[in-house]
VOGU-3710 file (C-alpha; in Angstrom, 3 decimals, decimal comma):
1> marvllfgpl> -7,777/-25,173/-0,278  -7,102/-21,462/0,223  -5,372/-20,139/3,298  -7,057/-16,866/4,129  -6,374/-13,863/6,121  -8,367/-11,340/7,680  -6,828/-7,960/8,754  -7,887/-4,777/10,755  -11,515/-4,502/10,932  -12,647/-7,361/8,535
11> rdlagwrert> -10,851/-9,406/11,212  -12,597/-7,723/14,028  -15,696/-8,166/12,160  -15,234/-12,113/11,599  -14,248/-12,494/15,105  -10,793/-14,920/13,287  -7,564/-13,692/11,341  -6,786/-16,712/9,711  -8,785/-19,792/8,258  -9,135/-22,748/5,581
21> idagslsglk> -11,096/-22,748/3,493  -11,897/-24,794/0,409  -12,569/-23,349/-3,024  -11,285/-22,638/-6,523  -11,716/-19,108/-7,453  -12,116/-15,952/-5,759  -15,282/-15,859/-6,369  -16,069/-19,309/-4,799  -14,439/-18,467/-1,943  -16,649/-15,506/-1,329
31> aaiaaedaal> -19,415/-17,843/-1,557  -18,271/-19,710/0,878  -17,871/-17,072/3,286  -21,366/-15,958/2,647  -22,501/-19,091/3,163  -21,553/-18,533/6,864  -21,608/-14,798/7,801  -23,989/-12,464/5,321  -21,924/-9,695/7,342  -18,554/-10,744/6,679
41> aaalegpgvq> -19,423/-10,645/3,049  -20,539/-7,652/2,665  -17,932/-6,173/3,985  -15,655/-7,967/1,900  -17,923/-6,021/-1,005  -17,452/-2,739/0,298  -15,492/0,594/-0,846  -11,699/0,159/-0,626  -11,242/-3,167/0,479  -8,165/-5,310/-1,547
51> valdqtlvrg> -7,408/-8,657/-2,241  -4,047/-10,025/-2,285  -3,250/-13,875/-3,873  -0,022/-14,704/-2,860  1,178/-11,670/-1,659  0,070/-9,700/-4,896  -3,046/-7,730/-5,167  -5,244/-8,890/-7,645  -8,419/-8,054/-9,256  -11,161/-10,117/-11,004
61> dpqlaagsev> -12,194/-13,856/-10,445  -8,668/-15,468/-9,912  -8,079/-19,327/-9,463  -6,973/-19,923/-7,032  -4,112/-23,426/-6,554  -4,190/-25,710/-3,887  -1,920/-24,023/-0,837  -2,920/-20,221/-2,200  -2,937/-17,441/0,343  -5,974/-14,814/0,030
71> aflppmsgg> -5,105/-12,118/2,010  -8,669/-9,216/2,342  -7,056/-6,083/3,286  -9,188/-2,973/4,517  -9,015/0,364/3,545  -5,931/2,229/3,820  -5,609/5,178/5,171  -2,538/7,690/6,326  -0,453/10,434/4,761
//
């Protein structure tokens, strides 16, 4: 089970900030989310969305351990 966190507009779109989802990999986690909410799944694949696994930015399809924390971060702006 992974602890999934959403921030900013991703949280607003989903209607939740934190949820526990059973998945063994990031792609499996995204598939589980897509099965529930296609609009959220599309947003998570959008440009600029980053993924942090246990507070470290990751790319690709990392494996998730029991108790992993996966945070989806919306595109950042600022100056």
